[in-house]
N, C-alpha and C positions, 0 to 999 in steps of 0.2 A: 301155370306157368309152362306145363308139357303141354296143353292145348295151343297156347299162344305161339309156342315154336313149333309146332306141328311134329312134335317128338312122339314117337310111341311109348305109350306109358302103360301098357297094358302087363308088363312083369314088376313095375314098380309097386314096390311095398310087399312083394312075395318072398324076396330072398333077404332073409333076417340079417345074413352076414352083411351085405352089400348097405342095406338101410343103416347099420350099426356103424360102418366105416362112415357113411356120408354123415352120419350124426357126430361121430366122435372126432374125426380129423379137423375140423374146424375149432372144436373145444382143444384139442391137443397143440394145435397152432398157437391158440390165443394163451394157453397157460404158457408155453416155452417162451412167446414173444414179452409177456408179462414176466417171467421172471428174468429175462434179459436186459428189459427195459428198468426193473427194480435196482439193477447193479450200474446200470448205465442210462439214466432218465434222459440224457440227451442222444440216446442211440439212434441208429440208423437201420430201419427194418426193411428189408427187400422180400417182397411176396412174388416169387418166381412163378409163373402158371397160374396167376391169380384168376383167371376166368372171370367171373361176376363177383368174387366175393370183395368184401368191403371191409377188412379187418380194423382200419385204422378208427372207425367208431368204437371200437373197443379198446384200443390201444391209445388213444390221444390223452398225453397228459401235458400238453402245451409245451414240450421241449423237445420230442420226438421226431425223426422225419421217417416218412413212410413211403416206400415206393413200389408201385405195383407193375409188375412186367409180365406179358404173355405174347402172343402171337398175335398180328396185327387183326387177324379174323376173329379171334376170341374178343378184342377189346371192342370192335364196332359190331357185335351182335345186337345191339339195341340202339 
């Protein structure tokens, strides 16, 4: 993906704290949202600053609503 987007990737993977944050953040969000939807199956989850994330694939319970919001430039990346 880094090559496709012409992003400098030479430091990618060298900073353990950054790598941990990149990997832990989605898991934390999914766990929080799943907990929210456990108590409110028809709840509305709003993902502000979604970038390229697509959490609905993990959160879809057939009742919930998911809204992704970000700057137009981020949403039109692909």
